[in-house]
Structure formats: C-alpha cells, structure tokens
C-alpha positions, 0 to 999 in steps of 0.5 A, a space after each residue: 862542738 870541740 872546746 878544749 878547755 887548756 887551749 881557750 885557758 891559753 888564749 885567755 892567758 894570752 889575750 890577759 896580758 896583752 891587755 895589761 900590757 898595753 895601756 893605750 888600751 887598758 886605760 879605756 875602762 876608765 872612761 865610764 868609770 869617770 862618766 858614772 862617778 860623775 854622773 852620780 854627783 850631779 843628782 841623775 836618776 832619769 833612766 837613761 842617764 843611768 844607762 848612758 855609762 853602762 851603754 859607753 863601757 858596752 861599746 868604749 870597753 866591751 866593742 872598742 877592746 875586743 877589737 883593739 886585740 883582734 888587730 893587734 894579732 892580726 899586725 904582728 901577724 899570730 891571728 893567722 898562726 893561731 886559726 891555722 893552730 889544732 885550736 877550733 874556731 870556738 877554743 880560739 873566740 871563746 877564749 879571746 873573749 872571755 878576758 874581754 867579757 870578764 873585763 867588760 862585767 868588772 866595770 859595768 857593776 862598777 859603772 851602775 854601783 858608782 851611778 846609783 842605779 839600783 835595779 828591781 830585779 837585779 837577776 833579769 838586768 844582768 842577763 839582760 847585759 851579759 848577751 848584750 856583752 856578747 853581742 858587742 865582742 861579736 861586734 868588736 871582732 867583726 871590726 878587727 877582723 875587717 882591720 889590718 892595725 890598732 890603728 886602723 882598728 881604733 878607727 874602725 869601732 868609732 861609729 860602732 861606739 858613735 851609734 850603739 852608746 848615744 843612739 838612745 839619746 837621739 829618741 829624744 828628737 824623733 819629734 823634729 826628726 822622726 827618722 831618729 825613731 829607728 833608734 829604739 830598736 837598737 839594743 841598747 835602747 832595748 836594755 833602757 826598755 827593760 830598765 823601765 818596765 822592770 821598775 813597774 808591773 806590767 805584762 810579760 810582752 813588755 819585759 820580753 820583748 827587749 830580750 827577744 830584740 837584744 838576743 836578735 840581734 846577738 844571734 846575727 852578729 855572732 853568725 857574721 862574726 863566725 862567716 868571718 872568721 871562717 873567711 879570714 881562715 882562707 884569705 891568702 
C-alpha cells in the first residue's frame, strides 16, 4: 500500500476547513452533547441509556458528517479531480476519514464524561469504540458516494441514524415483536453487550464475541466502500 503522509495531511486540512465553514454540518456535534448532559441531570444509570448518546454520536456525528463531506465534494465536482490526482485510494480515504475520526473521538469522550459513565475497562471500551468509528465512517462514505448533493446525503444517512442509534432500544419490544431480536446483532447493540460484560466477571468468550461482531460489520462496510469508490472512479 503506497501511502503519502503529505497527501493525507493536505486532504485532512482541506476537509477540516470545509467542516469548520459548514455550520449546518459542524453544529451536529452539539446534539449528542446536549443529550448526554440531559441524561446526566435526569439520573440515568442503566447501560442502555449510557450508550444512547454514544450510539447517537457514532451515527449522527460520524456517519452524518462523513456522508455530507463526501457529498459536498461531489456537488462541487472536486471529488472526481481528487480521484484523478496522484493520490492513491488509501491516501484519499484515510485523509478524508481522519477529520471525522478525530471529531468523533473527542465528542465520544465528552459524551461519556457528561453522561457520567465510568467504564470498568477503559482500554477495551476505547478499542471497541475505535473500531466502531471506522465502521460508521465507512457507512457515511457509502451513503455519500451514492448521493450527488448534500441535501440528498442528509436524507440518505437518516436510515443509518435511526437503525443504528435507536436499534438497541427495539430490544425492549422483542416479547411483543420477536422479529426485533435481530437488532441484538447491530454493532450499536453489541457495544452495550460488551460494556455489560466488562462490568462483571464473565468468560473471555463473552467479551470477545461482541468484538468479533463489530469487526465483522466493519470489514464488510470497508469492502463495500472500496468497491463503490473504485466504481465511482470509472463512472462517466
């Protein structure tokens, strides 16, 4: 893999400027922070409620911002120029993801602090969240590549926000609607499973399994992103 740190840094700085100038996108980072602050004042102490702002951050900040930044490039016809530049696929995808990854990490840390969640194993949680960020960046990239404008992108990413951030809440309705049990395998739900497992002494298998599921989702999303990106390079 041929990586150029100068090209990655140049793409990173370009995306950072676009993010900071677009208030419709950048203000989205405030939503999970307000939610986390609200929950902290309401006396929330369940794992599912702790993770609601976390999962909303991943969907509404990570996937949404990545999707809109990609769509903005397409709308201004600069993405094709970037694709045709000497920068490799890895340079472009890493450079365009680095801004969103950094923003997501900061907002996640603030949300966890504001909601008052104290993980039993911070290292394991950070690893799981890092992989989750990559997954949602891939989802955002896929949605952005499928759309032509920022307006289309903001609509296309809505199913991601609804399904992946609110999906774990559907598990409370499985007795009435058994089909909703499939939501347990969402990466957002697996984060909660992992967090619960870290709080008590459980077999290693119960800790590894959620990781495996999240990583599997991430690998599939990255593969789809790579294929779709290369297809867009050859589209007229």
